[in-house]
C-alpha positions in Angstrom: -25.1 28.3 -12.7 -27.0 25.2 -13.6 -25.4 22.3 -11.8 -27.8 19.7 -13.0 -25.8 19.1 -16.2 -22.8 18.1 -14.1 -24.7 15.7 -11.8 -24.2 12.6 -13.9 -20.4 13.3 -14.0 -20.3 13.9 -10.3 -22.2 10.8 -9.6 -19.9 8.7 -11.8 -16.8 10.1 -10.3 -18.1 9.5 -6.7 -19.1 5.9 -7.6 -15.5 5.3 -8.6 -13.8 7.4 -6.0 -15.6 6.5 -2.7 -14.6 2.8 -2.7 -11.0 3.9 -3.5 -11.1 6.3 -0.5 -12.5 3.6 1.8 -9.9 1.1 0.7 -7.2 3.7 1.4 -8.8 4.3 4.8 -8.4 0.6 5.4 -4.6 0.9 4.7 -4.5 3.8 7.2 -6.5 1.9 9.8 -4.1 -1.0 9.7 -1.3 1.3 10.8 -3.5 3.1 13.3 -4.6 -0.1 14.9 -1.0 -1.2 15.2 -0.1 2.1 17.0 -3.1 1.9 19.3 -2.5 -1.7 20.3 1.3 -1.4 20.5 0.9 1.7 22.6 -0.5 -0.5 25.4 2.9 -2.3 25.5 4.9 0.9 26.1 6.3 4.2 24.8 9.4 2.6 23.4 7.6 0.1 21.1 5.2 2.8 20.0 8.1 5.1 19.0 9.8 2.2 17.4 6.8 1.4 15.2 6.7 5.0 14.1 10.4 5.1 13.3 10.2 1.8 11.3 7.2 3.0 9.4 8.9 6.3 8.5 11.5 4.2 6.5 9.0 1.7 5.3 6.3 4.1 4.0 8.8 6.0 1.8 9.8 2.8 0.1 6.3 1.3 -0.1 4.8 4.5 -1.6 7.5 4.5 -4.3 6.4 1.0 -5.2 2.7 1.9 -5.1 3.5 4.9 -7.4 5.2 2.7 -9.9 2.1 0.5 -10.0 0.0 3.5 -11.0 1.0 2.9 -14.6 -1.5 0.0 -14.8 -4.7 1.9 -14.3 -4.7 4.5 -17.2 -3.5 1.9 -19.7 -6.2 -0.6 -18.6 -8.8 2.1 -18.7 -7.8 3.1 -22.2 -7.9 -0.5 -23.4 -11.2 -1.1 -21.6 -12.6 2.0 -23.4 -11.6 0.3 -26.7 -13.2 -2.9 -25.5 -9.9 -4.6 -26.0 -9.5 -7.3 -23.4 -6.3 -8.7 -25.0 -4.6 -5.3 -24.5 -5.9 -5.1 -20.9 -4.5 -8.6 -20.2 -1.1 -7.6 -21.6 -1.0 -4.6 -19.2 -1.9 -6.9 -16.3 0.8 -9.4 -17.2 3.5 -6.8 -17.6 2.3 -4.9 -14.5 2.5 -8.0 -12.4 6.0 -8.8 -13.6 7.2 -5.2 -13.0 5.7 -5.0 -9.5 7.0 -8.4 -8.4 10.6 -7.5 -9.6 10.3 -4.0 -8.1 9.1 -5.5 -4.7 12.1 -7.7 -4.4 14.4 -4.9 -5.3 12.8 -2.7 -2.6 12.9 -5.4 0.0 16.6 -5.9 -0.7 17.2 -2.1 -0.5 15.5 -1.8 2.9 17.2 -4.9 4.4 20.6 -3.7 3.3 20.1 -0.1 4.6 18.0 -0.6 7.7 21.0 -0.2 10.1 21.1 3.5 8.9 18.5 4.0 11.6 21.3 3.8 14.2 23.0 6.8 12.6 20.2 9.4 12.5 20.4 10.4 16.2 17.4 8.4 17.4 17.1 6.9 20.9 19.1 3.7 20.9 16.4 1.7 22.6 13.8 2.8 20.0 16.1 1.8 17.1 16.8 -1.6 18.7 13.1 -2.4 18.8 12.4 -0.8 15.4 14.9 -2.9 13.4 13.3 -6.4 13.9 9.8 -4.9 13.3 11.1 -3.2 10.1 12.7 -6.4 9.0 9.3 -8.2 9.2 7.0 -5.6 7.6 9.5 -5.0 4.8 8.6 -8.4 3.4 5.0 -7.2 3.2 6.1 -5.0 0.3 5.9 -8.1 -1.9 2.2 -9.0 -1.2 1.3 -5.3 -1.1 2.6 -4.7 -4.6 1.0 -7.9 -5.9 -2.3 -6.6 -4.4 -1.6 -3.2 -6.0 -1.3 -4.9 -9.4 -4.8 -6.3 -9.2 -6.1 -3.2 -7.5 -4.9 -0.9 -10.2 -6.1 -3.4 -12.9 -9.7 -3.7 -11.5 -9.9 0.1 -10.9 -8.9 0.6 -14.5 -12.0 -1.5 -15.3 -14.0 0.9 -13.1 -14.5 -1.9 -10.6 -13.2 -0.1 -7.5 -15.2 -2.1 -4.9 -13.2 -5.3 -5.4 -10.0 -3.8 -3.8 -12.2 -2.1 -1.1 -13.6 -5.5 0.0 -10.2 -7.1 0.1 -8.8 -4.3 2.3 -11.8 -4.5 4.6 -11.4 -8.2 4.9 -7.7 -7.9 5.7 -8.4 -5.4 8.4 -11.0 -7.7 10.0 -8.3 -10.4 10.1 -5.6 -8.0 11.2 -7.2 -6.9 14.5 -7.5 -10.4 16.2 -4.1 -11.3 14.8 -2.7 -8.3 16.6 -4.5 -9.2 19.7 -3.1 -12.7 19.8 0.5 -11.9 18.7 1.1 -8.7 20.5 -0.3 -9.6 23.9 -0.1 -13.4 23.8 -3.3 -15.4 23.9 -4.5 -19.0 23.1 -1.1 -20.4 24.0 0.8 -18.0 21.7 3.6 -16.1 23.6 3.4 -12.3 23.7 5.6 -10.8 21.0 4.9 -7.1 21.4 5.9 -5.0 18.4 7.3 -8.0 16.6 3.9 -9.6 16.8 2.3 -6.5 15.2 4.8 -6.9 12.4 3.8 -10.6 11.8 0.1 -9.7 12.0 0.6 -7.0 9.3 2.6 -9.4 7.0 0.0 -12.2 7.3 -2.9 -9.8 6.7 -1.3 -8.4 3.6 -0.5 -11.8 2.2 -4.2 -12.8 2.7 -5.2 -9.5 1.0 -3.1 -10.2 -2.0 -4.1 -13.8 -2.4 -7.8 -12.9 -2.0 -7.9 -10.3 -4.8 -5.8 -12.5 -7.1 -8.1 -15.4 -6.6 -11.2 -13.2 -7.2 -9.8 -11.7 -10.4 -8.8 -15.2 -11.7 -12.0 -17.0 -10.8 -14.6 -14.3 -11.4 -16.8 -15.2 -14.4 -17.0 -11.6 -15.5 -13.2 -11.3 -15.5 -12.5 -14.7 -17.1 -11.5 -13.1 -20.4 -8.5 -11.5 -18.6 -6.9 -14.8 -17.5 -4.1 -14.5 -20.1 -2.8 -11.7 -17.8 -1.8 -14.4 -15.3 0.7 -16.0 -17.8 4.4 -15.4 -17.9 6.8 -14.8 -20.8 6.7 -13.1 -24.1 7.1 -9.6 -22.6 7.2 -6.5 -24.7 10.1 -4.1 -24.2 8.0 -1.2 -25.5 5.2 -1.9 -23.1 7.6 -2.3 -20.2 9.2 1.0 -21.2 5.9 2.7 -21.5 4.7 1.5 -18.1 8.0 2.6 -16.4 7.8 5.9 -18.1 4.5 6.5 -16.4 5.1 4.7 -13.1 8.6 5.8 -12.1 7.9 9.5 -12.0 4.8 8.8 -10.0 6.8 6.8 -7.5 9.4 9.5 -7.1 6.6 12.1 -6.7 5.2 10.1 -3.8 8.6 10.0 -2.1 8.7 13.8 -2.1 5.1 14.1 -1.0 5.7 12.2 2.2 9.2 13.4 2.9 8.1 16.4 4.9 5.9 14.4 7.2 8.5 11.7 7.6 11.4 14.1 8.3 9.3 15.8 11.0 8.9 12.3 12.6 12.7 11.9 12.6 13.1 15.3 14.2 10.7 14.4 16.9 13.0 11.4 17.7 15.8 13.9 18.4 13.7 15.2 21.3 13.4 11.8 23.0 11.3 8.7 23.1 8.3 10.2 24.8 8.0 13.0 22.4 8.4 10.6 19.4 5.8 8.2 20.7 3.3 11.0 21.5 3.3 12.1 17.8 3.6 8.7 16.2 -0.2 8.3 15.5 -0.2 11.4 13.3 2.5 10.6 10.7 1.2 7.5 9.0 -2.4 8.7 8.5 -1.0 12.0 7.1 1.3 10.1 4.7 -1.5 8.0 3.4 -4.2 10.6 3.4 -2.1 13.0 1.3 -1.6 10.1 -1.0 -5.3 9.4 -1.0 -6.1 12.9 -2.4 -4.1 12.0 -5.5 -5.7 8.5 -5.8 -9.2 10.1 -5.7 -8.2 12.6 -8.5 -6.7 9.8 -10.6 -10.0 7.9 -10.5 -11.7 11.0 -12.0 -9.1 10.9 -14.7 -9.7 7.2 -15.4 -13.5 7.9 -15.6 -12.8 10.5 -18.2 -10.6 8.1 -20.2 -13.6 5.8 -20.6 
């Protein structure tokens, strides 16, 4: 078989997909670094972080799935060289994701005490609840980031999100060091400190990519996408028709991993903490396979 005729397509797909994979690895590393550093505080905080992330990841990945509607629509408009249509998708996607993020935050905050009723160690749940309460608010900047990430990836500019994620990780590690263990006059906050570090890092990540998209000369023609008002019901419906099934699909994709984490909690704190480092990377890496494939689809659209 002559593979040479496929090499241009393979090269184009890898050019799009590798930055996506690296940016997703950055998301994984944020959770892994939290686990590694919190693990030095004790088994209970480590198990608590895993339990909180079990609940958090399911909700977050639903929101991320909904945001997936942006990329194929932007890719199609970009293929038509229609910047006005791309801007409309950005505007509507931003509104959908902001509203969705507030709904998801309210859902988690209202339901977080369910953790007390799933037969988990009480000391683990007691530490998990405050941490979950903090990282839940990071859904808002994460979905704002996802809006611009999906938008720029639809334009085949996958390195922008990658650089934002790498930058947030560089900030995240020293923040963890200061807030978890207490340095430079800051009191040691343990797991709660890890939560604040994650929230701040994700806010910076969202602000950075939004500023870049707005101020980049090559993306200036898409600035109408930052406006508010004059929304189209048909476009909102179309985006939800694409995004909601993707969000539900992601919930079922990670459910098996997350349920196994809950079952480990039934065996005790030490068992739970010893397996905690496995679950979040597995959740995100499974999700990463689908992201890589979707970038190939977007390449084909264009």
